[in-house]
C-alpha positions as CSV (number, residue, x, y, z in Angstrom):
1,M,2.7,19.7,40.8
2,S,6.2,18.4,42.6
3,D,8.5,16.9,40.8
4,V,8.9,13.2,42.1
5,R,11.9,12.1,39.8
6,N,15.2,11.6,41.1
7,P,17.7,13.8,39.5
8,G,20.8,11.6,40.4
9,R,19.0,8.4,38.6
10,P,19.3,7.6,35.0
11,P,16.1,8.2,32.8
12,A,13.8,4.9,32.6
13,R,14.3,4.7,28.8
14,T,18.4,4.6,29.4
15,T,18.3,1.9,32.1
16,R,15.7,-0.1,29.8
17,W,18.3,-0.7,27.2
18,L,21.4,-1.4,29.9
19,A,20.5,-5.1,30.0
20,P,20.2,-6.0,26.4
21,V,23.4,-4.0,25.4
22,L,25.4,-5.7,28.2
23,V,23.9,-9.1,27.1
24,L,25.1,-8.4,23.5
25,A,28.6,-7.0,24.5
26,L,29.0,-10.2,26.9
27,W,27.8,-12.4,24.0
28,Q,30.0,-10.8,21.3
29,V,33.4,-11.2,24.0
30,A,32.4,-15.1,24.5
31,A,32.1,-15.4,20.8
32,Q,35.2,-13.8,20.0
33,A,37.1,-15.9,22.7
34,G,36.0,-19.0,21.3
35,W,33.7,-20.0,24.0
36,L,30.8,-20.2,21.8
37,P,31.0,-22.1,18.5
38,S,29.7,-20.0,15.7
39,R,27.9,-23.2,14.4
40,I,25.7,-23.0,17.7
41,L,25.6,-19.2,18.4
42,P,27.4,-17.0,15.9
43,A,28.6,-13.8,17.6
44,P,26.3,-10.5,17.1
45,S,28.7,-9.1,14.8
46,A,28.4,-12.0,12.4
47,V,24.6,-11.8,12.5
48,A,25.1,-8.1,11.4
49,T,27.5,-8.5,9.0
50,A,24.9,-11.1,7.5
51,A,22.0,-8.6,7.7
52,A,24.0,-6.1,5.6
53,T,25.1,-8.6,2.6
54,L,21.4,-9.7,2.7
55,A,20.0,-6.4,2.7
56,Q,22.8,-5.2,-0.2
57,S,21.5,-8.0,-2.2
58,G,17.9,-7.0,-2.1
59,D,17.1,-10.3,-0.3
60,L,16.4,-9.4,3.0
61,W,13.9,-6.5,1.7
62,L,12.2,-9.2,-0.7
63,H,11.4,-11.8,2.2
64,A,10.7,-9.1,4.7
65,R,8.2,-7.6,2.6
66,I,6.3,-10.6,2.0
67,S,6.0,-11.5,5.6
68,I,4.9,-7.7,6.8
69,L,2.4,-7.7,3.8
70,R,0.7,-11.3,5.2
71,A,0.6,-10.1,8.8
72,V,-0.7,-6.5,7.9
73,S,-3.7,-8.4,5.4
74,G,-4.5,-10.9,8.0
75,L,-4.5,-8.3,10.9
76,L,-6.8,-5.8,8.8
77,L,-9.3,-8.8,7.5
78,G,-9.5,-10.2,10.6
79,G,-10.0,-7.3,12.8
80,A,-12.6,-5.8,10.7
81,A,-14.6,-8.9,10.3
82,G,-14.3,-9.4,14.3
83,L,-15.1,-5.6,15.0
84,I,-18.2,-5.9,12.7
85,L,-19.6,-9.4,14.0
86,G,-18.9,-8.4,17.8
87,V,-20.6,-5.1,17.5
88,A,-23.7,-7.5,15.9
89,G,-23.2,-10.2,18.5
90,A,-23.3,-7.5,21.2
91,M,-26.4,-5.7,19.7
92,A,-27.8,-9.4,20.0
93,R,-26.8,-9.6,23.2
94,R,-28.1,-6.3,24.6
95,A,-31.5,-7.4,22.6
96,G,-32.0,-10.6,24.7
97,T,-30.5,-13.1,22.3
98,Q,-27.5,-15.4,22.7
99,A,-26.6,-15.3,19.0
100,D,-22.8,-16.1,19.2
101,G,-22.4,-19.1,21.3
102,V,-20.8,-20.9,18.4
103,L,-18.1,-18.1,17.7
104,Q,-17.8,-17.9,21.6
105,A,-16.9,-21.4,21.7
106,L,-14.7,-21.4,18.6
107,G,-12.7,-18.5,20.0
108,L,-11.2,-21.1,22.4
109,V,-9.8,-23.3,19.8
110,P,-6.2,-22.5,19.0
111,V,-5.8,-21.1,15.4
112,L,-3.5,-23.8,14.1
113,A,-6.1,-26.3,14.5
114,F,-8.2,-25.0,12.2
115,A,-5.3,-25.7,9.7
116,P,-5.9,-28.9,8.3
117,L,-9.6,-27.9,7.6
118,I,-8.3,-24.5,5.7
119,A,-5.8,-26.5,3.5
120,L,-8.5,-29.0,2.3
121,W,-10.7,-25.7,1.4
122,F,-7.7,-23.5,0.1
123,G,-4.9,-25.8,-0.5
124,A,-1.4,-25.1,1.1
125,G,-1.0,-21.7,-0.9
126,D,-1.3,-18.0,-0.2
127,T,-5.0,-18.1,0.2
128,A,-4.9,-20.7,2.9
129,R,-2.5,-18.6,4.6
130,L,-4.2,-15.4,4.8
131,A,-7.5,-17.4,5.8
132,L,-5.4,-18.7,8.9
133,L,-4.1,-15.1,9.6
134,S,-7.5,-13.7,9.6
135,L,-8.3,-16.3,11.9
136,A,-5.7,-15.4,14.3
137,A,-6.9,-11.7,14.4
138,F,-10.8,-12.4,14.4
139,F,-11.4,-14.0,17.6
140,P,-9.4,-11.8,19.8
141,V,-11.2,-8.7,18.1
142,Y,-14.6,-10.2,18.3
143,L,-14.6,-11.5,21.8
144,R,-12.9,-8.4,23.2
145,T,-15.5,-6.4,21.3
146,V,-18.7,-8.2,22.8
147,R,-16.8,-8.1,26.1
148,G,-16.2,-4.2,25.8
149,I,-19.7,-3.2,24.6
150,G,-21.2,-5.5,27.3
151,A,-19.4,-3.6,30.1
152,V,-19.9,-0.3,29.0
153,D,-21.7,1.6,31.7
154,P,-25.4,1.8,31.6
155,A,-25.6,5.4,32.9
156,L,-23.5,6.3,30.1
157,V,-26.1,4.6,27.9
158,E,-28.8,6.4,29.7
159,T,-27.3,9.7,29.3
160,G,-27.0,9.1,25.3
161,R,-30.8,8.4,25.2
162,S,-31.9,11.3,27.5
163,H,-29.7,13.7,24.8
164,G,-31.9,11.8,21.8
165,L,-29.3,9.2,21.0
166,R,-30.8,6.0,19.5
167,G,-29.9,3.0,17.6
168,W,-26.7,3.3,15.5
169,P,-25.9,7.1,16.4
170,L,-26.1,5.5,20.0
171,Y,-23.5,3.1,19.4
172,V,-21.2,5.6,17.5
173,H,-21.2,8.3,19.9
174,V,-21.6,6.2,23.4
175,I,-21.3,2.5,23.1
176,L,-18.2,2.2,20.8
177,P,-16.1,4.9,22.5
178,G,-16.8,3.1,26.0
179,A,-15.7,-0.2,24.4
180,L,-12.6,0.8,22.6
181,P,-10.0,0.2,25.4
182,E,-11.4,-3.4,25.2
183,I,-11.2,-3.4,21.3
184,L,-7.8,-1.8,21.1
185,A,-6.9,-4.8,23.2
186,G,-8.2,-7.4,21.3
187,L,-6.0,-6.1,18.2
188,R,-3.2,-5.9,20.2
189,Q,-4.0,-9.5,21.3
190,G,-4.7,-10.0,17.6
191,L,-1.5,-8.8,16.1
192,G,0.5,-11.3,18.5
193,L,-1.6,-14.3,17.4
194,V,-1.1,-13.3,13.9
195,W,2.9,-13.2,14.2
196,L,2.9,-16.7,16.1
197,T,0.6,-17.9,13.2
198,L,2.5,-16.2,10.5
199,I,6.1,-18.1,12.0
200,A,4.4,-21.4,12.1
201,L,2.9,-21.1,8.6
202,E,6.1,-19.8,6.8
203,L,8.3,-22.4,8.1
204,F,6.0,-25.5,8.4
205,L,3.9,-24.8,5.1
206,P,5.9,-24.6,1.8
207,P,8.5,-22.2,3.1
208,S,8.1,-18.4,2.0
209,G,8.9,-15.0,3.5
210,L,11.2,-14.7,6.4
211,G,10.4,-18.6,6.6
212,L,12.0,-19.1,3.7
213,L,14.8,-17.3,4.6
214,A,15.4,-19.5,7.6
215,T,14.5,-22.7,6.0
216,Q,17.5,-22.0,3.3
217,A,20.0,-21.1,6.0
218,R,19.2,-24.3,8.0
219,E,19.8,-26.5,4.8
220,T,23.2,-24.7,4.2
221,Q,24.0,-24.5,8.1
222,R,24.2,-20.8,8.0
223,T,23.5,-20.3,11.6
224,D,24.2,-16.4,11.7
225,V,21.3,-16.1,8.7
226,L,18.9,-18.5,10.6
227,L,19.8,-16.3,13.8
228,L,18.7,-13.2,11.7
229,G,15.6,-14.7,10.4
230,I,14.4,-14.9,14.2
231,V,15.9,-11.5,15.2
232,L,13.6,-10.1,12.4
233,Y,10.6,-11.7,13.4
234,A,11.0,-10.6,16.7
235,V,12.2,-7.0,15.6
236,L,8.5,-7.1,13.4
237,S,6.6,-8.2,16.1
238,V,7.7,-5.7,18.6
239,A,7.9,-2.6,15.9
240,S,4.0,-3.4,14.9
241,G,3.2,-3.9,18.8
242,A,4.7,-0.2,19.1
243,L,2.6,1.1,16.6
244,I,-0.6,0.1,18.3
245,H,0.4,1.1,21.5
246,A,0.8,4.4,19.9
247,L,-2.7,4.0,18.4
248,E,-3.8,3.5,22.0
249,R,-2.3,6.4,23.1
250,R,-4.0,8.6,20.8
251,L,-7.6,7.3,20.8
252,L,-7.3,6.7,24.5
253,R,-5.8,10.0,25.5
254,W,-8.5,10.7,28.2
255,S,-7.4,7.0,29.8
256,P,-5.1,7.2,33.0
257,A,-3.3,4.0,31.9
258,H,-2.3,6.1,28.9
259,R,-2.0,9.8,30.0
260,P,-0.7,8.8,33.7
261,E,1.2,12.4,34.1
262,L,-2.3,14.0,33.7
263,F,-3.3,12.1,36.8
264,T,-0.3,12.3,39.1
265,G,-0.8,13.9,42.9
266,T,0.0,17.1,43.7
267,D,1.3,18.1,46.9
């Protein structure tokens, strides 16, 4: 196998970080020179100082823990329900029954459109938040599961049947592994919607978690802390997305999309 890498070219990981580092450096210089008023956009060093102060007091971990637990709970509950009902819906489709039309239609509705109804049922507390976060994860996983199972190669199914697999064993050993890329794509999409929904809920319902931190910063005109809250939401979203990507790489080791080095051409 030939080495197509250019020895004089920086590694891709290095070049990926050059632009963000350059932006931060220019931002710091502009803030220190007074070109950016601190009440509008504080320097990165001021945000870092605010983060260190809140971390030492314990407030940062307290608020972040609340938001992380909410996101994880919503993703697990909604994702599990989406997977189970998605398999059931796909099985019904394979049996010639279109039993999931209502869920397919509801999946097209923005999650926050359900907020008034959820608030009427559960109030404006943690139960309502968990219900909406679960819905945010449920629909992408459900829709992708149904699509993935429906797209499994019929030849694979017939091969499984020829080896004596029927019913649930056929799903476990043939159909679900074949649908796994779509299921994981739904999980990744659901995670993104969970974070978007969580930000809206923590800011516009009675504030809590990182939303409470941002709300208090807005009321006290602490732009550095407000910006820190935005950064923390972004960091947590990216970090959780990286975990899903690592899970995909582990479970889809056979896929060219996740192991391109195994499918590169040779001279």
